[in-house]
All heavy atoms as an XYZ file, in Angstrom:
796
protein
N       0.817     -1.193      0.000
C       0.000      0.000      0.000
C       0.862      1.258      0.000
O       0.563      2.218     -0.684
C      -0.922     -0.045      1.223
C      -1.883      1.086      1.288
S      -3.097      0.927     -0.030
C      -4.286      2.080      0.459
N       1.976      1.215      0.810
C       2.868      2.361      0.862
C       3.502      2.600     -0.510
O       3.710      3.737     -0.918
C       3.968      2.150      1.908
C       3.501      2.253      3.313
C       4.655      2.076      4.275
C       4.184      2.157      5.714
N       5.288      2.007      6.653
N       3.790      1.524     -1.236
C       4.403      1.640     -2.556
C       3.462      2.350     -3.527
O       3.886      3.218     -4.287
C       4.756      0.238     -3.110
O       5.607     -0.411     -2.181
C       5.447      0.332     -4.455
N       2.195      2.017     -3.488
C       1.211      2.646     -4.372
C       1.093      4.138     -4.059
O       1.081      4.984     -4.955
C      -0.158      1.939     -4.259
C      -0.043      0.526     -4.844
C      -1.245      2.732     -4.984
C      -1.273     -0.328     -4.649
N       1.046      4.468     -2.785
C       0.946      5.880     -2.388
C       2.198      6.638     -2.817
O       2.123      7.738     -3.346
C       0.715      5.992     -0.865
C      -0.666      5.417     -0.515
C       0.845      7.437     -0.394
C      -0.937      5.302      0.958
N       3.360      6.017     -2.623
C       4.615      6.658     -3.008
C       4.683      6.869     -4.521
O       5.040      7.947     -4.994
C       5.808      5.811     -2.534
C       7.185      6.373     -2.878
C       7.387      7.744     -2.242
C       8.266      5.420     -2.426
N       4.298      5.852     -5.305
C       4.298      5.985     -6.766
C       3.316      7.055     -7.229
O       3.605      7.843     -8.130
C       3.974      4.646     -7.431
C       5.085      3.612     -7.401
C       4.579      2.277     -7.941
C       6.282      4.081     -8.173
N       2.148      7.117     -6.612
C       1.158      8.133     -6.955
C       1.699      9.531     -6.666
O       1.558     10.452     -7.480
C      -0.150      7.898     -6.174
O      -0.628      6.586     -6.459
C      -1.199      8.933     -6.550
N       2.357      9.680     -5.528
C       2.932     10.985     -5.176
C       4.019     11.384     -6.170
O       4.101     12.541     -6.584
C       3.493     10.935     -3.755
N       4.849     10.435     -6.563
C       5.920     10.727     -7.544
C       5.315     11.127     -8.879
O       5.729     12.102     -9.498
C       6.866      9.516     -7.686
C       7.674      9.340     -6.402
C       7.787      9.681     -8.891
C       8.481      8.056     -6.348
N       4.305     10.382     -9.344
C       3.669     10.701    -10.626
C       3.016     12.078    -10.592
O       3.100     12.842    -11.552
C       2.644      9.633    -10.999
C       3.226      8.289    -11.419
C       2.115      7.258    -11.600
C       4.033      8.432    -12.689
N       2.368     12.424     -9.490
C       1.754     13.749     -9.376
C       2.814     14.842     -9.376
O       2.647     15.875    -10.028
C       0.916     13.832     -8.101
C      -0.442     13.155     -8.168
C      -1.107     13.147     -6.780
C      -1.337     13.845     -9.166
N       3.914     14.607     -8.678
C       4.978     15.610     -8.625
C       5.587     15.821    -10.001
O       5.838     16.944    -10.428
C       6.051     15.194     -7.625
N       5.807     14.745    -10.755
C       6.393     14.835    -12.092
C       5.429     15.539    -13.037
O       5.817     16.426    -13.796
C       6.783     13.446    -12.621
C       7.140     13.506    -14.097
C       7.934     12.884    -11.819
N       4.157     15.183    -12.988
C       3.195     15.789    -13.916
C       2.969     17.259    -13.615
O       2.728     18.054    -14.510
C       1.876     15.025    -13.904
O       1.243     15.189    -12.658
N       3.068     17.665    -12.356
C       2.866     19.075    -12.004
C       4.099     19.919    -12.315
O       3.988     21.112    -12.546
C       2.526     19.215    -10.531
S       0.898     18.558    -10.134
N       5.277     19.328    -12.342
C       6.486     20.111    -12.553
C       6.911     20.167    -14.009
O       7.775     20.946    -14.362
C       7.628     19.555    -11.709
O       7.970     18.257    -12.150
N       6.333     19.359    -14.875
C       6.719     19.361    -16.280
C       6.191     20.603    -16.966
O       5.032     20.970    -16.780
C       6.165     18.128    -17.002
O       6.714     16.969    -16.419
N       7.046     21.278    -17.744
C       6.541     22.443    -18.472
C       5.541     21.998    -19.520
O       5.637     20.907    -20.070
C       7.791     23.029    -19.120
C       8.755     21.896    -19.194
C       8.423     20.992    -18.038
N       4.580     22.859    -19.773
C       3.625     22.505    -20.815
C       4.300     22.596    -22.170
O       5.128     23.452    -22.414
C       2.414     23.436    -20.763
O       2.819     24.748    -21.021
N       3.998     21.679    -23.011
C       4.570     21.651    -24.342
C       3.520     22.177    -25.306
O       2.434     21.635    -25.407
C       4.986     20.217    -24.730
C       5.510     20.198    -26.145
C       6.027     19.695    -23.756
N       3.866     23.230    -25.978
C       2.940     23.820    -26.926
C       3.174     23.186    -28.286
O       4.295     23.183    -28.782
C       3.147     25.320    -26.993
C       2.193     26.008    -27.921
C       2.434     27.479    -27.953
C       1.470     28.114    -28.935
N       1.739     29.514    -29.109
N       2.128     22.681    -28.858
C       2.252     22.092    -30.177
C       2.324     23.168    -31.239
O       1.698     24.207    -31.116
N       3.132     22.929    -32.228
C       3.248     23.885    -33.322
C       2.268     23.511    -34.417
O       2.013     22.345    -34.663
C       4.682     23.903    -33.856
C       5.665     24.430    -32.859
N       5.696     25.746    -32.470
C       6.633     23.813    -32.161
C       6.648     25.915    -31.586
N       7.235     24.758    -31.364
N       1.757     24.517    -35.079
C       0.771     24.321    -36.135
C       1.426     24.487    -37.504
O       2.471     25.103    -37.626
C      -0.350     25.351    -35.998
C      -1.150     25.235    -34.729
C      -2.216     26.308    -34.683
C      -3.009     26.222    -33.385
N      -3.994     27.311    -33.290
N       0.765     23.960    -38.478
C       1.167     24.176    -39.864
C       0.058     24.955    -40.563
O      -1.100     24.547    -40.535
C       1.416     22.844    -40.597
O       2.481     22.149    -39.947
C       1.785     23.091    -42.053
N       0.443     26.089    -41.141
C      -0.487     26.925    -41.893
C      -0.191     26.766    -43.382
O       0.948     26.547    -43.771
C      -0.325     28.396    -41.501
C      -0.717     28.660    -40.060
C       0.212     28.507    -39.034
C      -2.004     29.049    -39.728
C      -0.141     28.735    -37.708
C      -2.364     29.282    -38.416
C      -1.430     29.123    -37.406
O      -1.790     29.342    -36.101
N      -1.203     26.890    -44.204
C      -1.032     26.740    -45.643
C      -1.289     28.067    -46.346
O      -2.291     28.732    -46.077
C      -1.994     25.672    -46.192
O      -1.708     24.420    -45.552
C      -1.833     25.518    -47.703
N      -0.361     28.445    -47.213
C      -0.549     29.600    -48.101
C      -0.622     29.039    -49.513
O       0.309     28.374    -49.980
C       0.612     30.607    -47.980
C       0.475     31.707    -49.012
C       0.655     31.195    -46.572
N      -1.731     29.266    -50.165
C      -1.902     28.781    -51.527
C      -1.464     29.840    -52.530
O      -1.684     31.033    -52.327
C      -3.367     28.398    -51.756
C      -3.791     27.250    -50.854
C      -5.163     26.714    -51.181
O      -5.759     27.132    -52.196
O      -5.632     25.873    -50.425
N      -0.839     29.380    -53.569
C      -0.426     30.257    -54.664
C      -1.341     29.931    -55.833
O      -1.354     28.809    -56.333
C       1.042     30.010    -55.045
C       1.953     30.208    -53.830
C       1.443     30.945    -56.187
C       3.381     29.735    -54.056
N      -2.145     30.928    -56.225
C      -3.080     30.731    -57.335
C      -3.417     32.085    -57.934
O      -3.476     33.095    -57.210
C      -4.364     30.040    -56.853
N      -3.639     32.102    -59.216
C      -4.030     33.313    -59.943
C      -3.083     34.472    -59.633
O      -3.516     35.591    -59.374
C      -5.482     33.682    -59.651
C      -6.436     32.589    -60.062
C      -7.886     32.931    -59.784
O      -8.211     33.867    -59.077
N      -8.779     32.153    -60.373
N      -1.785     34.143    -59.600
C      -0.723     35.143    -59.391
C      -0.845     35.861    -58.048
O      -0.512     37.028    -57.922
C      -0.724     36.165    -60.541
C      -0.555     35.558    -61.920
S       1.067     34.801    -62.163
C       2.074     36.266    -62.338
N      -1.318     35.146    -57.030
C      -1.448     35.720    -55.686
C      -1.090     34.682    -54.632
O      -1.264     33.485    -54.844
C      -2.881     36.187    -55.430
C      -3.345     37.309    -56.295
C      -4.781     37.657    -55.976
C      -5.270     38.749    -56.917
N      -6.690     39.031    -56.736
N      -0.625     35.174    -53.478
C      -0.483     34.349    -52.285
C      -1.776     34.499    -51.498
O      -2.258     35.612    -51.294
C       0.687     34.825    -51.421
C       2.034     34.663    -52.060
C       2.711     35.762    -52.572
C       2.628     33.416    -52.157
C       3.957     35.628    -53.160
C       3.874     33.275    -52.751
C       4.542     34.379    -53.252
N      -2.343     33.404    -51.056
C      -3.603     33.471    -50.319
C      -3.562     32.537    -49.099
O      -3.396     31.320    -49.288
C      -4.765     33.091    -51.231
O      -5.977     33.157    -50.522
N      -3.664     33.078    -47.880
C      -3.802     34.491    -47.587
C      -2.475     35.219    -47.816
O      -1.413     34.632    -47.652
C      -4.189     34.510    -46.102
C      -3.585     33.275    -45.535
C      -3.647     32.253    -46.653
N      -2.578     36.492    -48.177
C      -1.371     37.283    -48.419
C      -0.705     37.678    -47.106
O       0.498     37.888    -47.059
C      -1.715     38.525    -49.229
N      -1.471     37.782    -46.063
C      -0.943     38.122    -44.742
C      -1.325     37.016    -43.780
O      -2.489     36.605    -43.727
C      -1.530     39.466    -44.259
O      -1.171     40.482    -45.205
C      -0.992     39.841    -42.900
N      -0.330     36.547    -43.032
C      -0.591     35.451    -42.109
C       0.125     35.735    -40.792
O       1.240     36.264    -40.788
C      -0.153     34.103    -42.720
C      -0.606     32.938    -41.868
C       1.337     34.065    -42.970
C      -0.480     31.597    -42.560
N      -0.531     35.426    -39.688
C       0.058     35.592    -38.356
C       0.173     34.214    -37.726
O      -0.802     33.462    -37.676
C      -0.815     36.507    -37.479
O      -0.919     37.792    -38.123
C      -0.208     36.690    -36.101
N       1.400     33.901    -37.275
C       1.688     32.590    -36.711
C       2.498     32.768    -35.436
O       2.978     33.859    -35.139
C       2.457     31.710    -37.718
C       1.666     31.533    -38.997
C       3.837     32.294    -38.017
N       2.679     31.694    -34.711
C       3.568     31.702    -33.550
C       4.942     31.202    -33.984
O       5.056     30.401    -34.926
C       3.016     30.794    -32.449
C       1.763     31.368    -31.803
O       1.657     32.610    -31.705
O       0.899     30.575    -31.407
N       5.976     31.656    -33.284
C       7.335     31.219    -33.577
C       7.394     29.690    -33.482
O       6.901     29.107    -32.518
C       8.323     31.857    -32.600
C       9.763     31.598    -32.949
C      10.673     32.407    -32.055
C      12.112     32.211    -32.511
N      13.035     33.050    -31.729
N       7.970     29.079    -34.471
C       8.083     27.621    -34.501
C       6.994     26.955    -35.316
O       7.104     25.777    -35.649
N       5.923     27.685    -35.618
C       4.899     27.125    -36.500
C       5.486     26.960    -37.896
O       6.491     27.574    -38.249
C       3.676     28.047    -36.573
C       2.825     27.992    -35.313
O       3.011     27.083    -34.488
O       1.965     28.888    -35.160
N       4.859     26.143    -38.690
C       5.303     25.926    -40.067
C       4.319     26.559    -41.043
O       3.132     26.665    -40.751
C       5.405     24.432    -40.371
O       6.387     23.840    -39.564
N       4.869     26.973    -42.164
C       4.032     27.512    -43.241
C       4.320     26.683    -44.489
O       5.475     26.544    -44.903
C       4.335     28.996    -43.497
C       4.153     29.799    -42.206
C       3.431     29.535    -44.605
C       4.655     31.214    -42.283
N       3.258     26.136    -45.050
C       3.361     25.326    -46.260
C       2.839     26.151    -47.432
O       1.677     26.567    -47.425
C       2.544     24.043    -46.110
C       2.504     23.116    -47.314
C       3.883     22.508    -47.565
C       1.474     22.009    -47.094
N       3.715     26.418    -48.392
C       3.321     27.138    -49.605
C       3.046     26.101    -50.688
O       3.899     25.256    -50.974
C       4.446     28.074    -50.063
C       4.695     29.214    -49.114
C       5.582     29.075    -48.060
C       4.032     30.418    -49.268
C       5.813     30.122    -47.178
C       4.254     31.482    -48.392
C       5.148     31.321    -47.341
N       1.850     26.164    -51.274
C       1.457     25.197    -52.294
C       1.126     25.947    -53.573
O       0.271     26.840    -53.576
C       0.230     24.370    -51.838
C      -0.127     23.335    -52.894
C       0.491     23.711    -50.495
N       1.804     25.587    -54.651
C       1.572     26.265    -55.931
C       0.448     25.581    -56.702
O       0.613     24.511    -57.268
C       2.851     26.272    -56.772
C       2.680     27.084    -58.040
O       1.621     27.650    -58.289
N       3.728     27.123    -58.850
N      -0.711     26.247    -56.720
C      -1.858     25.751    -57.490
C      -2.008     26.530    -58.794
O      -3.037     26.409    -59.466
C      -3.153     25.889    -56.680
C      -3.218     24.992    -55.481
N      -3.275     23.629    -55.571
C      -3.219     25.276    -54.157
C      -3.330     23.103    -54.352
N      -3.286     24.083    -53.476
N      -1.016     27.347    -59.100
C      -1.112     28.180    -60.297
C      -0.681     27.385    -61.529
O      -0.222     26.247    -61.428
C      -0.234     29.425    -60.132
C      -0.881     30.659    -60.744
O      -1.740     30.510    -61.637
O      -0.520     31.768    -60.321
N      -0.812     28.006    -62.697
C      -0.449     27.351    -63.954
C       1.014     27.554    -64.322
O       1.503     26.937    -65.260
C      -1.344     27.880    -65.087
C      -2.840     27.655    -64.892
C      -3.631     28.331    -66.008
C      -3.147     26.165    -64.839
N       1.691     28.444    -63.580
C       3.092     28.741    -63.859
C       3.921     28.583    -62.591
O       3.389     28.523    -61.488
C       3.254     30.176    -64.419
C       2.527     30.329    -65.747
C       2.754     31.201    -63.416
N       5.244     28.543    -62.770
C       6.161     28.389    -61.637
C       6.262     29.693    -60.841
O       6.137     30.788    -61.391
C       7.532     27.986    -62.151
N       6.507     29.552    -59.538
C       6.704     30.680    -58.632
C       7.781     30.292    -57.631
O       8.203     29.134    -57.559
C       5.418     31.016    -57.864
C       4.292     31.466    -58.731
N       4.234     32.717    -59.297
C       3.167     30.814    -59.140
C       3.128     32.834    -60.003
N       2.456     31.687    -59.934
N       8.189     31.270    -56.844
C       9.002     30.975    -55.671
C       8.534     31.846    -54.524
O       7.636     32.677    -54.688
C      10.506     31.125    -55.941
C      10.948     32.564    -56.133
O      10.132     33.486    -55.954
O      12.125     32.766    -56.467
N       9.153     31.660    -53.368
C       8.836     32.437    -52.178
C      10.165     32.929    -51.623
O      11.013     32.125    -51.234
C       8.108     31.584    -51.116
C       7.686     32.443    -49.926
C       6.918     30.860    -51.719
N      10.359     34.264    -51.611
C      11.643     34.835    -51.229
C      11.444     35.944    -50.206
O      10.615     36.837    -50.413
C      12.356     35.416    -52.472
O      12.524     34.369    -53.430
C      13.704     36.004    -52.114
N      12.220     35.902    -49.125
C      12.196     36.975    -48.126
C      12.629     38.256    -48.819
O      13.605     38.264    -49.574
C      13.126     36.617    -46.955
C      13.000     37.523    -45.751
C      13.847     38.773    -45.833
O      14.909     38.753    -46.470
O      13.428     39.792    -45.278
N      11.920     39.355    -48.566
C      12.087     40.537    -49.391
C      13.297     41.411    -49.051
O      14.046     41.793    -49.948
C      10.820     41.395    -49.305
C      10.791     42.510    -50.318
C       9.415     43.137    -50.450
O       8.456     42.697    -49.850
N       9.320     44.165    -51.240
N      13.532     41.721    -47.787
C      14.522     42.758    -47.476
C      15.973     42.304    -47.630
O      16.784     43.021    -48.217
C      14.298     43.306    -46.069
O      14.545     42.296    -45.109
N      16.329     41.136    -47.101
C      17.721     40.681    -47.140
C      17.899     39.385    -47.916
O      18.990     38.818    -47.921
C      18.243     40.498    -45.716
C      18.243     41.768    -44.908
C      18.728     41.522    -43.500
C      18.641     42.808    -42.688
N      18.963     42.600    -41.288
N      16.819     38.898    -48.494
C      16.850     37.599    -49.189
C      17.380     36.511    -48.230
O      18.157     35.641    -48.601
C      17.703     37.640    -50.447
C      17.490     38.851    -51.351
C      16.094     38.918    -51.910
C      15.938     40.068    -52.879
N      15.530     41.341    -52.296
N      16.941     36.623    -46.954
C      17.418     35.710    -45.921
C      17.022     34.262    -46.186
O      17.710     33.336    -45.738
C      16.891     36.149    -44.559
N      15.947     34.050    -46.856
C      15.525     32.688    -47.208
C      14.741     32.731    -48.504
O      14.204     33.772    -48.897
C      14.698     32.044    -46.092
C      13.614     32.894    -45.509
C      13.661     33.633    -44.371
C      12.289     33.111    -46.059
N      12.461     34.296    -44.168
C      11.607     33.990    -45.197
C      11.628     32.655    -47.188
C      10.297     34.399    -45.418
C      10.315     33.068    -47.413
C       9.673     33.929    -46.529
N      14.716     31.605    -49.166
C      13.976     31.490    -50.420
C      13.702     30.025    -50.698
O      14.518     29.159    -50.379
C      14.792     32.093    -51.560
O      14.066     32.005    -52.776
N      12.577     29.802    -51.287
C      12.289     28.440    -51.748
C      13.027     28.238    -53.069
O      13.538     29.187    -53.652
C      10.790     28.260    -51.968
O      10.371     29.015    -53.099
N      13.039     27.045    -53.522
C      13.459     26.816    -54.904
C      12.277     27.184    -55.797
O      11.207     27.551    -55.305
C      13.846     25.351    -55.099
O      12.742     24.522    -54.797
N      12.453     27.088    -57.086
C      11.343     27.347    -58.001
C      10.288     26.265    -57.779
O      10.603     25.073    -57.792
C      11.825     27.359    -59.468
C      10.638     27.475    -60.416
C      12.806     28.504    -59.688
N       9.066     26.708    -57.544
C       7.954     25.780    -57.301
C       7.141     25.638    -58.585
O       6.397     26.535    -58.969
C       7.066     26.298    -56.165
C       7.753     26.511    -54.816
C       6.810     27.197    -53.836
C       8.220     25.179    -54.264
N       7.290     24.519    -59.215
C       6.502     24.248    -60.418
C       5.033     24.040    -60.026
O       4.741     23.778    -58.856
C       7.037     22.987    -61.132
C       8.455     23.130    -61.633
C       8.604     24.204    -62.708
O       7.679     24.469    -63.476
N       9.776     24.847    -62.731
N       4.109     24.153    -60.955
C       2.701     23.897    -60.619
C       2.532     22.541    -59.924
O       3.078     21.526    -60.367
C       2.007     23.913    -61.987
C       2.873     24.822    -62.813
C       4.284     24.555    -62.349
N       1.836     22.558    -58.816
C       1.609     21.347    -58.024
C       2.645     21.125    -56.940
O       2.455     20.282    -56.065
N       3.751     21.870    -56.976
C       4.809     21.690    -55.985
C       4.505     22.477    -54.713
O       3.680     23.399    -54.713
C       6.145     22.127    -56.562
N       5.191     22.119    -53.633
C       5.009     22.819    -52.369
C       6.350     22.980    -51.674
O       7.322     22.294    -52.000
C       4.017     22.084    -51.470
O       4.517     20.797    -51.153
N       6.392     23.885    -50.711
C       7.598     24.153    -49.922
C       7.178     24.526    -48.520
O       6.255     25.311    -48.322
C       8.393     25.290    -50.554
C       9.620     25.680    -49.799
C      10.731     24.930    -49.601
C       9.855     26.926    -49.134
N      11.649     25.636    -48.858
C      11.136     26.864    -48.561
C       9.111     28.089    -48.977
C      11.687     27.910    -47.833
C       9.658     29.139    -48.256
C      10.935     29.041    -47.691
N       7.836     23.955    -47.522
C       7.471     24.184    -46.128
C       8.633     24.851    -45.409
O       9.788     24.457    -45.589
C       7.149     22.845    -45.460
C       6.527     22.946    -44.099
C       6.146     21.545    -43.626
C       5.355     21.569    -42.353
N       4.963     20.201    -41.947
N       8.318     25.845    -44.593
C       9.343     26.535    -43.816
C       8.871     26.711    -42.385
O       7.678     26.713    -42.105
C       9.643     27.905    -44.413
C       8.462     28.862    -44.361
S       8.852     30.552    -44.802
C       9.738     31.099    -43.363
N       9.832     26.856    -41.478
C       9.509     27.130    -40.086
C       9.565     28.635    -39.866
O      10.535     29.293    -40.249
C      10.496     26.446    -39.148
C      10.183     26.689    -37.686
C      11.161     25.992    -36.753
O      11.808     25.020    -37.175
O      11.291     26.431    -35.616
N       8.551     29.199    -39.238
C       8.493     30.640    -38.975
C       9.349     30.968    -37.759
O       9.106     30.461    -36.664
C       7.054     31.064    -38.747
N      10.370     31.796    -37.970
C      11.234     32.203    -36.865
C      11.176     33.706    -36.623
O      11.473     34.167    -35.529
C      12.694     31.759    -37.081
C      12.805     30.244    -37.023
C      13.243     32.279    -38.388
N      10.842     34.483    -37.639
C      10.721     35.930    -37.469
C       9.775     36.482    -38.537
O       9.564     35.868    -39.580
C      12.091     36.605    -37.572
O      12.647     36.386    -38.841
N       9.250     37.652    -38.251
C       8.337     38.292    -39.198
C       9.091     38.668    -40.468
O      10.289     38.977    -40.419
C       7.711     39.539    -38.571
O       6.940     39.174    -37.449
N       8.382     38.660    -41.574
C       9.038     38.981    -42.844
C       8.012     39.339    -43.905
O       6.897     38.821    -43.911
C       9.861     37.793    -43.320
N       8.432     40.216    -44.773
C       7.706     40.437    -46.016
C       8.347     39.512    -47.049
O       9.560     39.276    -47.022
C       7.839     41.896    -46.473
C       7.099     42.858    -45.550
O       6.025     42.490    -45.040
O       7.618     43.966    -45.339
N       7.554     38.987    -47.942
C       8.100     38.098    -48.965
C       7.431     38.375    -50.300
O       6.416     39.077    -50.365
C       7.950     36.621    -48.560
C       6.522     36.144    -48.456
C       5.879     35.592    -49.561
C       5.818     36.228    -47.273
C       4.564     35.141    -49.472
C       4.516     35.794    -47.177
C       3.889     35.245    -48.276
O       2.593     34.815    -48.185
N       8.022     37.840    -51.346
C       7.478     38.032    -52.684
C       7.912     36.875    -53.573
O       8.724     36.031    -53.178
C       7.925     39.372    -53.253
C       9.386     39.431    -53.640
C       9.762     39.582    -54.969
C      10.399     39.329    -52.694
C      11.095     39.638    -55.336
C      11.733     39.375    -53.053
C      12.083     39.534    -54.365
O      13.391     39.566    -54.725
N       7.380     36.855    -54.766
C       7.815     35.881    -55.769
C       8.854     36.601    -56.628
O       8.531     37.612    -57.267
C       6.633     35.416    -56.622
S       7.118     34.399    -58.033
N      10.085     36.106    -56.639
C      11.133     36.797    -57.402
C      10.945     36.624    -58.910
O      11.549     37.343    -59.693
C      12.517     36.303    -56.978
O      12.720     34.969    -57.385
N      10.094     35.709    -59.310
C       9.798     35.519    -60.739
C       8.733     36.518    -61.181
O       8.787     37.050    -62.287
C       9.326     34.070    -60.989
C      10.409     33.083    -60.533
C       8.967     33.860    -62.459
C       9.944     31.637    -60.464
N       7.773     36.770    -60.315
C       6.669     37.705    -60.584
C       6.613     38.676    -59.418
O       5.881     38.452    -58.445
C       5.342     36.958    -60.729
C       5.405     35.813    -61.691
N       5.616     34.512    -61.282
C       5.331     35.793    -63.040
C       5.637     33.733    -62.350
N       5.477     34.483    -63.432
N       7.389     39.750    -59.500
C       7.632     40.618    -58.343
C       6.397     41.356    -57.831
O       6.449     41.945    -56.753
C       8.764     41.617    -58.645
C      10.077     40.881    -58.848
C       8.432     42.473    -59.864
N       5.312     41.325    -58.558
C       4.081     41.967    -58.064
C       3.389     41.102    -57.010
O       2.523     41.588    -56.286
C       3.095     42.276    -59.212
C       3.697     43.294    -60.164
C       2.675     41.016    -59.935
N       3.782     39.844    -56.907
C       3.173     38.932    -55.933
C       3.888     39.109    -54.595
O       5.079     38.832    -54.482
C       3.299     37.473    -56.394
C       2.551     37.153    -57.649
S       2.875     35.467    -58.231
C       2.393     34.475    -56.830
N       3.140     39.555    -53.583
C       3.744     39.849    -52.287
C       2.900     39.289    -51.150
O       1.692     39.105    -51.296
C       3.897     41.358    -52.114
C       4.843     41.959    -53.133
C       5.008     43.430    -52.939
C       5.981     43.941    -54.006
N       6.293     45.331    -53.870
N       3.580     39.047    -50.017
C       2.901     38.570    -48.827
C       3.640     38.995    -47.585
O       4.743     39.556    -47.655
N       3.024     38.739    -46.444
C       3.624     39.135    -45.170
C       3.379     38.054    -44.133
O       2.258     37.543    -44.015
C       3.023     40.451    -44.689
C       3.610     40.956    -43.385
C       3.013     42.308    -43.018
C       3.667     42.903    -41.782
N       5.002     43.421    -42.027
N       4.451     37.718    -43.394
C       4.352     36.779    -42.277
C       4.620     37.565    -40.999
O       5.644     38.232    -40.889
C       5.395     35.648    -42.396
C       5.194     34.857    -43.675
C       5.340     34.744    -41.164
C       6.354     33.929    -44.014
N       3.682     37.515    -40.065
C       3.887     38.116    -38.748
C       4.032     36.984    -37.750
O       3.166     36.115    -37.649
C       2.702     39.024    -38.363
O       2.574     40.052    -39.354
C       2.910     39.651    -36.996
N       5.170     36.993    -37.029
C       5.438     35.944    -36.045
C       5.278     36.535    -34.650
O       5.917     37.529    -34.315
C       6.861     35.371    -36.234
C       7.166     34.346    -35.141
C       7.005     34.745    -37.607
N       4.400     35.942    -33.871
C       4.185     36.380    -32.477
C       5.281     35.839    -31.580
O       5.824     34.815    -31.768
C       2.834     35.902    -31.958
C       1.688     36.597    -32.649
O       1.781     37.775    -32.983
N       0.612     35.874    -32.864
């Protein structure tokens, strides 16, 4: 009986002291009709963003100010996933009128 009480106390102590683990989400930005949709997205740090090209032509996704990151060329039907670490404006370097914004909380 003492063993059961001791094990229960240990399990309660461990479960109460463990930090909560926040699950990260994956958000999808679709590329279609020469636009990113949604063009503006707000995520938490560590979340993932999946860019999916549903357009008829190739595109890419490039960080705008310092070119800190970029996808490869995404042919129609292709996708690219990135982890959000900081806020950024981005665009398609092939079609520079296509722009979007990632806000990271």
